[in-house]
SEVO-877415 format. One record per residue (C-alpha): residue number from 0; chain; x, y, z. Coordinates in Angstrom, 1 decimal. Example, Ala and Ser with C-alpha at 12.3 -4.5 7.8 and 13.67 -1.06 7.14 Angstrom:
[0, 'A', [12.3, -4.5, 7.8]],
[1, 'A', [13.7, -1.1, 7.1]],
% end
This chain:
[0, 'A', [17.1, 1.8, -87.9]],
[1, 'A', [15.8, 5.3, -88.8]],
[2, 'A', [18.4, 7.2, -90.8]],
[3, 'A', [17.9, 11.0, -90.5]],
[4, 'A', [19.4, 12.0, -93.9]],
[5, 'A', [19.7, 15.7, -93.3]],
[6, 'A', [21.4, 15.2, -89.9]],
[7, 'A', [24.5, 13.9, -91.5]],
[8, 'A', [27.5, 16.2, -91.4]],
[9, 'A', [28.2, 17.5, -94.9]],
[10, 'A', [31.9, 16.2, -95.1]],
[11, 'A', [30.9, 12.7, -94.1]],
[12, 'A', [27.9, 12.7, -96.6]],
[13, 'A', [30.3, 13.9, -99.4]],
[14, 'A', [32.8, 11.1, -98.5]],
[15, 'A', [30.0, 8.5, -98.4]],
[16, 'A', [28.8, 9.6, -101.9]],
[17, 'A', [32.3, 9.6, -103.1]],
[18, 'A', [32.9, 6.0, -102.1]],
[19, 'A', [29.6, 5.0, -103.5]],
[20, 'A', [30.6, 6.5, -106.9]],
[21, 'A', [34.0, 4.6, -107.0]],
[22, 'A', [32.6, 1.4, -108.7]],
[23, 'A', [30.8, 3.5, -111.4]],
[24, 'A', [33.9, 5.6, -111.9]],
[25, 'A', [36.0, 2.5, -112.4]],
[26, 'A', [33.7, 1.3, -115.2]],
[27, 'A', [33.6, 4.8, -116.8]],
[28, 'A', [37.4, 5.3, -116.6]],
[29, 'A', [38.0, 1.8, -118.0]],
[30, 'A', [35.6, 2.4, -120.9]],
[31, 'A', [37.3, 5.8, -121.7]],
[32, 'A', [40.8, 4.3, -121.6]],
[33, 'A', [40.0, 1.6, -124.0]],
[34, 'A', [37.6, 3.7, -126.1]],
[35, 'A', [34.6, 1.4, -125.5]],
[36, 'A', [31.0, 2.4, -125.4]],
[37, 'A', [28.6, 1.0, -122.9]],
[38, 'A', [26.9, -1.3, -125.5]],
[39, 'A', [30.0, -3.5, -125.0]],
[40, 'A', [29.6, -3.7, -121.2]],
[41, 'A', [31.0, -7.2, -120.9]],
[42, 'A', [34.1, -6.2, -122.7]],
[43, 'A', [34.5, -3.2, -120.3]],
[44, 'A', [34.2, -5.6, -117.3]],
[45, 'A', [36.8, -7.9, -118.8]],
[46, 'A', [39.3, -5.0, -118.9]],
[47, 'A', [38.9, -4.1, -115.3]],
[48, 'A', [41.8, -5.3, -113.2]],
[49, 'A', [41.4, -7.6, -110.1]],
[50, 'A', [42.6, -4.8, -107.8]],
[51, 'A', [40.0, -2.5, -109.2]],
[52, 'A', [37.3, -5.0, -108.4]],
[53, 'A', [38.6, -5.3, -104.8]],
[54, 'A', [38.7, -1.5, -104.4]],
[55, 'A', [35.2, -1.1, -105.9]],
[56, 'A', [33.8, -3.7, -103.5]],
[57, 'A', [35.6, -2.1, -100.5]],
[58, 'A', [34.3, 1.3, -101.6]],
[59, 'A', [30.7, 0.1, -101.7]],
[60, 'A', [30.9, -1.5, -98.2]],
[61, 'A', [32.6, 1.6, -96.8]],
[62, 'A', [29.8, 3.8, -98.2]],
[63, 'A', [27.2, 1.5, -96.6]],
[64, 'A', [29.1, 1.5, -93.3]],
[65, 'A', [29.4, 5.3, -93.1]],
[66, 'A', [25.8, 5.8, -94.1]],
[67, 'A', [24.5, 3.2, -91.7]],
[68, 'A', [26.7, 4.4, -88.8]],
[69, 'A', [28.7, 1.2, -88.6]],
[70, 'A', [32.0, 0.9, -86.9]],
[71, 'A', [33.5, -1.3, -89.7]],
[72, 'A', [32.9, 1.5, -92.3]],
[73, 'A', [35.7, 3.6, -90.7]],
[74, 'A', [38.0, 0.6, -90.3]],
[75, 'A', [37.6, -0.5, -93.9]],
[76, 'A', [38.4, 3.0, -95.0]],
[77, 'A', [41.7, 2.7, -93.2]],
[78, 'A', [42.3, -0.6, -95.0]],
[79, 'A', [41.3, 1.0, -98.3]],
[80, 'A', [43.7, 3.9, -97.8]],
[81, 'A', [46.5, 1.5, -96.8]],
[82, 'A', [46.0, -0.6, -100.0]],
[83, 'A', [45.9, 2.5, -102.3]],
[84, 'A', [49.0, 4.1, -100.7]],
[85, 'A', [50.9, 0.8, -100.7]],
[86, 'A', [50.2, 0.3, -104.4]],
[87, 'A', [51.2, 3.9, -105.2]],
[88, 'A', [54.5, 3.5, -103.3]],
[89, 'A', [55.1, 0.2, -105.1]],
[90, 'A', [54.6, 1.9, -108.5]],
[91, 'A', [57.0, 4.8, -107.6]],
[92, 'A', [59.6, 2.3, -106.3]],
[93, 'A', [59.2, 0.2, -109.5]],
[94, 'A', [59.7, 3.0, -112.0]],
[95, 'A', [62.7, 4.3, -110.0]],
[96, 'A', [64.3, 0.9, -110.6]],
[97, 'A', [63.7, 1.2, -114.3]],
[98, 'A', [60.5, -0.9, -114.7]],
[99, 'A', [58.2, 0.3, -117.4]],
[100, 'A', [54.5, 0.6, -116.4]],
[101, 'A', [51.7, 0.6, -119.1]],
[102, 'A', [48.0, 1.4, -118.9]],
[103, 'A', [45.8, 0.5, -121.8]],
[104, 'A', [48.9, 0.1, -123.9]],
[105, 'A', [50.2, 3.6, -123.1]],
[106, 'A', [53.4, 4.0, -121.0]],
[107, 'A', [53.0, 5.9, -117.8]],
[108, 'A', [55.8, 8.3, -117.2]],
[109, 'A', [57.6, 8.6, -113.8]],
[110, 'A', [56.4, 12.2, -113.2]],
[111, 'A', [52.8, 11.1, -113.7]],
[112, 'A', [53.1, 8.3, -111.2]],
[113, 'A', [54.7, 10.6, -108.6]],
[114, 'A', [52.0, 13.2, -109.2]],
[115, 'A', [49.3, 10.5, -108.9]],
[116, 'A', [50.8, 9.4, -105.5]],
[117, 'A', [50.9, 12.9, -104.2]],
[118, 'A', [47.3, 13.8, -105.2]],
[119, 'A', [46.0, 10.4, -103.9]],
[120, 'A', [47.8, 10.9, -100.5]],
[121, 'A', [46.4, 14.4, -100.2]],
[122, 'A', [42.9, 13.2, -101.0]],
[123, 'A', [43.0, 10.3, -98.6]],
[124, 'A', [44.5, 12.5, -95.9]],
[125, 'A', [41.7, 15.0, -96.3]],
[126, 'A', [39.1, 12.3, -96.1]],
[127, 'A', [40.9, 10.8, -93.0]],
[128, 'A', [40.9, 14.3, -91.4]],
[129, 'A', [37.2, 14.9, -91.8]],
[130, 'A', [36.1, 11.4, -90.9]],
[131, 'A', [38.2, 11.5, -87.7]],
[132, 'A', [36.8, 14.9, -86.9]],
[133, 'A', [33.2, 13.9, -87.4]],
[134, 'A', [33.5, 10.4, -86.1]],
[135, 'A', [32.3, 11.6, -82.6]],
[136, 'A', [29.5, 13.7, -84.0]],
[137, 'A', [26.0, 12.8, -82.9]],
[138, 'A', [25.0, 11.4, -86.3]],
[139, 'A', [27.4, 8.5, -85.9]],
[140, 'A', [25.7, 7.2, -82.8]],
[141, 'A', [23.5, 4.3, -82.3]],
[142, 'A', [22.6, 3.3, -78.8]],
[143, 'A', [25.3, 4.4, -76.3]],
[144, 'A', [26.6, 7.0, -78.8]],
[145, 'A', [28.0, 4.3, -81.1]],
[146, 'A', [31.6, 4.4, -82.2]],
[147, 'A', [33.8, 7.3, -81.7]],
[148, 'A', [37.4, 8.4, -81.0]],
[149, 'A', [36.6, 11.2, -78.5]],
[150, 'A', [36.3, 9.6, -75.2]],
[151, 'A', [33.1, 9.8, -73.1]],
[152, 'A', [33.2, 8.8, -69.5]],
[153, 'A', [30.3, 7.0, -67.7]],
[154, 'A', [29.7, 9.4, -64.8]],
[155, 'A', [26.5, 10.5, -62.9]],
[156, 'A', [26.1, 14.3, -62.7]],
[157, 'A', [22.9, 15.6, -61.1]],
[158, 'A', [21.1, 18.0, -63.5]],
[159, 'A', [17.9, 19.9, -64.0]],
[160, 'A', [16.6, 20.8, -67.5]],
[161, 'A', [14.0, 23.2, -68.8]],
[162, 'A', [13.0, 23.8, -72.4]],
[163, 'A', [13.4, 27.2, -74.0]],
[164, 'A', [10.0, 28.6, -73.0]],
[165, 'A', [10.2, 27.1, -69.4]],
[166, 'A', [7.0, 25.1, -69.8]],
[167, 'A', [8.6, 21.7, -69.4]],
[168, 'A', [11.4, 20.5, -67.1]],
[169, 'A', [13.0, 17.5, -65.6]],
[170, 'A', [15.6, 16.2, -63.2]],
[171, 'A', [18.0, 13.3, -63.3]],
[172, 'A', [21.7, 12.2, -63.5]],
[173, 'A', [23.8, 12.0, -66.6]],
[174, 'A', [24.6, 8.6, -68.0]],
[175, 'A', [27.9, 9.8, -69.5]],
[176, 'A', [29.7, 13.1, -70.2]],
[177, 'A', [32.2, 14.5, -72.6]],
[178, 'A', [33.6, 18.0, -73.4]],
[179, 'A', [31.0, 18.6, -76.0]],
[180, 'A', [27.9, 16.7, -74.8]],
[181, 'A', [26.2, 14.5, -72.4]],
[182, 'A', [23.8, 11.5, -72.5]],
[183, 'A', [20.8, 11.9, -70.1]],
[184, 'A', [17.6, 9.9, -69.3]],
[185, 'A', [14.4, 11.8, -70.0]],
[186, 'A', [10.8, 11.1, -68.7]],
[187, 'A', [8.2, 9.4, -70.8]],
[188, 'A', [6.1, 12.5, -71.5]],
[189, 'A', [8.9, 14.9, -72.3]],
[190, 'A', [7.5, 16.3, -75.5]],
[191, 'A', [11.1, 17.0, -76.7]],
[192, 'A', [12.2, 16.6, -80.3]],
[193, 'A', [15.6, 16.5, -82.0]],
[194, 'A', [16.9, 20.0, -82.5]],
[195, 'A', [15.1, 21.5, -79.5]],
[196, 'A', [17.1, 23.9, -77.4]],
[197, 'A', [17.1, 23.3, -73.6]],
[198, 'A', [18.7, 24.9, -70.6]],
[199, 'A', [20.8, 22.7, -68.3]],
[200, 'A', [21.8, 23.2, -64.6]],
[201, 'A', [24.7, 20.9, -63.9]],
[202, 'A', [25.6, 20.2, -60.3]],
[203, 'A', [29.4, 19.6, -60.3]],
[204, 'A', [32.1, 19.4, -57.7]],
[205, 'A', [35.3, 21.4, -57.3]],
[206, 'A', [38.6, 19.8, -56.6]],
[207, 'A', [38.0, 19.9, -52.8]],
[208, 'A', [34.6, 18.2, -53.3]],
[209, 'A', [32.8, 21.5, -52.8]],
[210, 'A', [29.6, 21.5, -54.8]],
[211, 'A', [29.1, 24.1, -57.5]],
[212, 'A', [26.3, 24.5, -60.1]],
[213, 'A', [26.7, 25.9, -63.6]],
[214, 'A', [24.1, 26.8, -66.2]],
[215, 'A', [24.7, 25.6, -69.7]],
[216, 'A', [22.9, 26.1, -73.0]],
[217, 'A', [22.3, 22.9, -74.9]],
[218, 'A', [20.5, 21.3, -77.8]],
[219, 'A', [18.9, 17.8, -78.2]],
[220, 'A', [20.8, 16.0, -81.0]],
[221, 'A', [19.2, 12.6, -80.7]],
[222, 'A', [16.6, 10.6, -78.8]],
[223, 'A', [16.9, 6.8, -78.4]],
[224, 'A', [14.7, 4.2, -76.8]],
[225, 'A', [16.0, 1.9, -74.1]],
[226, 'A', [15.2, -1.8, -73.8]],
[227, 'A', [13.0, -1.1, -70.7]],
[228, 'A', [10.9, 1.4, -72.6]],
[229, 'A', [12.5, 4.5, -71.3]],
[230, 'A', [14.2, 7.1, -73.5]],
[231, 'A', [17.6, 8.7, -73.4]],
[232, 'A', [18.7, 11.9, -75.1]],
[233, 'A', [22.1, 13.0, -76.5]],
[234, 'A', [22.6, 16.6, -75.7]],
[235, 'A', [25.2, 18.9, -77.3]],
[236, 'A', [26.6, 21.6, -75.0]],
[237, 'A', [27.3, 25.3, -75.9]],
[238, 'A', [29.4, 27.7, -73.9]],
[239, 'A', [29.0, 31.3, -75.2]],
[240, 'A', [31.8, 33.8, -74.7]],
[241, 'A', [30.1, 35.3, -71.7]],
[242, 'A', [30.2, 31.8, -70.0]],
[243, 'A', [34.0, 31.5, -70.0]],
[244, 'A', [34.1, 30.9, -66.3]],
[245, 'A', [31.4, 28.2, -66.5]],
[246, 'A', [33.4, 26.5, -69.3]],
[247, 'A', [36.6, 26.6, -67.2]],
[248, 'A', [34.7, 25.0, -64.2]],
[249, 'A', [33.3, 22.3, -66.5]],
[250, 'A', [36.6, 21.5, -68.1]],
[251, 'A', [38.4, 21.4, -64.7]],
[252, 'A', [35.8, 18.9, -63.6]],
[253, 'A', [36.3, 16.8, -66.6]],
[254, 'A', [40.1, 16.7, -66.0]],
[255, 'A', [39.4, 14.8, -62.8]],
[256, 'A', [36.7, 12.6, -64.3]],
[257, 'A', [38.9, 11.7, -67.2]],
[258, 'A', [41.9, 10.8, -65.1]],
[259, 'A', [43.7, 7.9, -66.9]],
[260, 'A', [41.8, 4.7, -66.1]],
[261, 'A', [43.4, 1.3, -66.4]],
[262, 'A', [41.7, -2.1, -66.9]],
[263, 'A', [42.5, -4.6, -64.1]],
[264, 'A', [41.0, -7.8, -62.8]],
[265, 'A', [41.9, -7.9, -59.1]],
[266, 'A', [39.7, -9.5, -56.4]],
[267, 'A', [38.4, -7.1, -53.8]],
[268, 'A', [36.6, -7.2, -50.5]],
[269, 'A', [34.4, -4.2, -49.6]],
[270, 'A', [31.9, -3.2, -47.0]],
[271, 'A', [29.4, -0.3, -46.7]],
[272, 'A', [27.4, 1.2, -43.8]],
[273, 'A', [26.2, -2.2, -42.4]],
[274, 'A', [29.9, -3.5, -42.3]],
[275, 'A', [28.9, -6.6, -44.1]],
[276, 'A', [32.0, -7.9, -46.1]],
[277, 'A', [31.2, -8.6, -49.7]],
[278, 'A', [33.4, -9.7, -52.6]],
[279, 'A', [33.8, -8.5, -56.2]],
[280, 'A', [36.3, -7.9, -59.0]],
[281, 'A', [38.0, -4.6, -59.7]],
[282, 'A', [37.5, -3.9, -63.4]],
[283, 'A', [39.2, -0.5, -63.7]],
[284, 'A', [41.0, 2.0, -61.6]],
[285, 'A', [42.4, 5.5, -61.6]],
[286, 'A', [43.8, 7.9, -59.0]],
[287, 'A', [40.3, 9.3, -58.7]],
[288, 'A', [38.1, 6.3, -58.7]],
[289, 'A', [37.4, 2.6, -59.5]],
[290, 'A', [34.6, 0.3, -60.7]],
[291, 'A', [33.8, -3.0, -59.0]],
[292, 'A', [31.9, -5.8, -60.6]],
[293, 'A', [29.7, -7.6, -58.1]],
[294, 'A', [26.2, -8.9, -57.4]],
[295, 'A', [26.2, -7.1, -54.0]],
[296, 'A', [25.7, -3.6, -55.4]],
[297, 'A', [25.9, -0.7, -53.0]],
[298, 'A', [23.5, 2.2, -53.2]],
[299, 'A', [24.5, 5.6, -54.6]],
[300, 'A', [26.1, 8.0, -52.1]],
[301, 'A', [26.9, 5.2, -49.7]],
[302, 'A', [30.3, 5.3, -48.0]],
[303, 'A', [32.4, 2.3, -49.0]],
[304, 'A', [35.7, 0.8, -47.9]],
[305, 'A', [37.6, -1.4, -50.3]],
[306, 'A', [40.5, -3.8, -49.9]],
[307, 'A', [42.3, -4.5, -53.2]],
[308, 'A', [44.4, -7.7, -53.4]],
[309, 'A', [47.6, -7.2, -55.4]],
[310, 'A', [50.8, -9.1, -55.8]],
[311, 'A', [52.6, -6.3, -53.8]],
[312, 'A', [50.1, -6.5, -50.9]],
[313, 'A', [46.7, -5.3, -49.8]],
[314, 'A', [45.7, -1.8, -50.7]],
[315, 'A', [42.9, -0.1, -48.7]],
[316, 'A', [40.9, 2.8, -50.1]],
[317, 'A', [37.8, 4.6, -49.0]],
[318, 'A', [35.2, 6.6, -50.9]],
[319, 'A', [31.7, 7.3, -51.9]],
[320, 'A', [29.5, 5.3, -54.4]],
[321, 'A', [28.9, 7.8, -57.2]],
[322, 'A', [27.3, 5.3, -59.6]],
[323, 'A', [25.2, 2.3, -58.8]],
[324, 'A', [24.5, -0.1, -61.7]],
[325, 'A', [22.7, -3.2, -60.4]],
[326, 'A', [21.1, -4.0, -63.8]],
[327, 'A', [24.4, -3.9, -65.7]],
[328, 'A', [23.4, -1.1, -68.1]],
[329, 'A', [25.3, 1.1, -70.5]],
[330, 'A', [27.9, -1.4, -71.5]],
[331, 'A', [29.1, -2.2, -68.0]],
[332, 'A', [28.5, -5.3, -65.8]],
[333, 'A', [26.5, -5.2, -62.6]],
[334, 'A', [28.4, -3.3, -60.0]],
[335, 'A', [29.2, 0.2, -58.8]],
[336, 'A', [31.7, 3.0, -59.2]],
[337, 'A', [33.5, 4.7, -56.3]],
[338, 'A', [35.0, 8.2, -56.1]],
[339, 'A', [38.1, 7.7, -53.9]],
[340, 'A', [38.4, 10.0, -50.9]],
[341, 'A', [41.1, 8.3, -48.9]],
[342, 'A', [44.0, 5.9, -49.4]],
[343, 'A', [45.5, 4.1, -46.5]],
[344, 'A', [48.8, 3.2, -48.1]],
[345, 'A', [49.3, 5.9, -50.8]],
[346, 'A', [52.8, 5.0, -51.9]],
[347, 'A', [51.9, 1.3, -52.6]],
[348, 'A', [48.7, 2.5, -54.4]],
[349, 'A', [50.7, 4.9, -56.6]],
[350, 'A', [53.3, 2.3, -57.5]],
[351, 'A', [50.6, -0.2, -58.4]],
[352, 'A', [48.8, 2.4, -60.6]],
[353, 'A', [52.2, 3.2, -62.2]],
[354, 'A', [52.6, -0.5, -63.1]],
[355, 'A', [49.2, -0.7, -64.7]],
[356, 'A', [50.0, 2.4, -66.8]],
[357, 'A', [52.8, 0.6, -68.6]],
[358, 'A', [51.0, -2.6, -69.3]],
[359, 'A', [50.5, -3.4, -73.0]],
[360, 'A', [47.1, -3.1, -74.8]],
[361, 'A', [45.5, -0.7, -72.4]],
[362, 'A', [42.7, 1.3, -73.9]],
[363, 'A', [39.9, 3.5, -72.8]],
% end
């Protein structure tokens, strides 16, 4: 994996270097406390407490995880923070009960322990704030944008792009979208590079399904290769002040696209323009759309009618295939996504959706 060092956000880079320094700081602080020089390195190591070894090991792994854009790096940081804060709370609780705590033969006063807990909490809170803010940044993305907390929905939006000088252009449909960026396929001979500005024309829909196009300024933040040899580009969107209306149109569109979607596993029967009845499994559903896993994948823009089997009865919906995925790409099984246009029994459908909403362990 190619690591673009200078593309790392500065806060994350500083946090990574900080965790990388923890094992060395442990050795240096221990040597200073016991007034040992580094010629007696084995003696210094013998003075280091087991918890310090655990935290040093965790710190090194966290630093690697953040630098290599691995999901476990962030999760281990949460474990690290929990251990540190729990230990600090235990120390404060112990001294308030009258226990005396010593470090290198010197008694630590209650005020020092409380001050240490406050500064540690502030430091870890600051690190958490910046990691959580930057976790969705382009640098933390491997294929499929990698791990993130900001949600990005798989949704095909027709687009046309041109580079800044208008010499190169291309068309296609977005793979997924978010408030700040999109993932798009690009042709083989695109001659685009990371950092290049481009102009995008996004073809959206209003609430009444009326088509509307908006022009957006954007920048290429990453280019990845697909398994089939094609390439995809992560694009960051910019809405200048004079494009306030375009931004409102885009955000209103996302509100519908990001309608709460719930995982289900209901059997369905569906048929398209040839009226041939096919079977599949409903994987997720919202008031706006649904995704069906099946080997009988319908084509994009094909009108489809679906009958969902639920414990409360059969629910019939109709809509248009907005995303056809016969190859099972982008983290989804073979199937297709439907934009719902009509619901035969709306009350039953709403009640069923309401039940899914309150099931445990739902996640986007």
